[in-house]
Every structure is written in C-alpha cells, then in structure tokens.
C-alpha positions in Angstrom: 17.0 -2.2 -48.2 17.6 1.6 -48.3 21.1 2.8 -47.9 21.8 4.2 -44.4 24.5 6.8 -45.0 24.9 10.5 -44.3 23.8 11.6 -47.8 20.6 9.6 -47.6 19.8 10.9 -44.2 20.4 14.5 -45.3 18.0 13.9 -48.2 15.4 12.5 -45.9 15.6 15.5 -43.5 15.0 17.8 -46.5 12.1 15.6 -47.8 10.5 15.5 -44.4 10.3 19.3 -44.5 12.5 19.8 -41.4 15.1 21.8 -43.5 14.8 23.7 -46.7 17.9 22.1 -48.2 20.9 19.9 -47.3 23.1 22.9 -46.6 20.7 24.1 -43.9 20.6 20.6 -42.3 24.4 20.5 -42.3 24.7 23.9 -40.7 22.3 22.8 -38.0 24.3 19.6 -37.4 27.5 21.6 -37.2 25.9 24.1 -34.7 24.9 21.1 -32.6 28.3 19.6 -32.8 30.0 22.8 -31.7 27.6 23.2 -28.8 28.3 19.7 -27.5 32.1 19.8 -28.4 33.3 23.4 -28.6 36.9 22.2 -29.0 36.0 20.8 -32.4 35.6 24.3 -33.8 38.8 25.4 -32.2 40.8 22.5 -33.6 39.2 23.0 -37.1 40.2 26.7 -37.0 43.8 25.9 -35.9 44.2 23.2 -38.6 42.8 25.5 -41.3 45.1 28.3 -40.2 48.2 26.1 -40.1 47.4 24.8 -43.6 47.2 28.4 -44.9 43.5 27.9 -45.8 42.4 30.8 -43.6 44.0 34.0 -42.2 44.5 34.8 -38.6 41.6 37.3 -38.9 39.3 34.7 -40.3 40.3 32.1 -37.7 39.7 34.7 -34.9 36.3 35.6 -36.4 35.3 31.9 -36.6 35.9 31.6 -32.9 34.5 35.0 -31.9 37.8 36.1 -30.4 40.3 39.0 -31.1 43.3 38.4 -33.2 45.5 38.7 -30.1 43.4 36.0 -28.4 43.7 33.9 -31.5 47.4 34.2 -31.4 47.4 32.9 -27.9 45.2 30.0 -28.8 47.6 29.1 -31.6 50.6 29.4 -29.3 48.9 27.1 -26.7 48.3 24.6 -29.5 51.9 24.8 -30.6 51.0 26.2 -34.0 53.3 28.4 -35.9 52.0 32.0 -36.2 52.4 33.4 -39.7 53.9 36.8 -39.6 52.1 38.1 -42.7 51.5 37.5 -46.3 54.4 36.7 -48.6 52.8 38.0 -51.8 50.3 40.7 -52.8 47.8 38.0 -53.7 48.0 36.6 -50.1 47.6 40.1 -48.7 44.5 40.6 -50.9 43.1 37.2 -49.8 43.7 38.1 -46.1 41.9 41.4 -46.6 38.9 39.8 -48.2 38.8 37.2 -45.3 38.9 39.8 -42.6 
C-alpha cells in the first residue's frame, strides 16, 4: 500500500503535471487556505512578528496593510509592538525586509 501523507500527495500533484514543482503546489494550497480562512494569514503574521522573525513592515506587507494598520492589528491581538531595532544588524534586517 502506498503511503498517504502530504509529501507523497505533493509528489503526485507534480507527477500529474498539475504543478511544475512541489513549491508551486504548496503556494497554491496556501492561497486556497488563506481564501477560505483569511484569519490564518493574520495569525501567522502576528506570531512571526512576536517571535521577531519578521519586521513590522514585512508583517504589514504580508497582509497588504499599512504599518499603522498593522500596529492596530497587533494591538487588537494583544501583541507587544517592538519600538525599533536594538542593533545595527537588526536595523539592516528590517531594511531588507521592508
């Protein structure tokens, strides 16, 4: 019996010619998820921002909102808003993410 897991299914989608590669299939699946459940993208952006994985600008861009709107989304979620980078490296990372 063939394994029925996500990796196997991705491989089959590519082999069937529906997608050029697994990354394209995953992007399509995520677009569908965000269409059905837009809050999933918001929660992902909030969590990544809180963890320091993305900047405020990157989070705003992911959601298609302004930085001020992103701050409001974060406030409503009870997330702490970072006031700025602590180091030059963080400032450079923020600039490259913007």
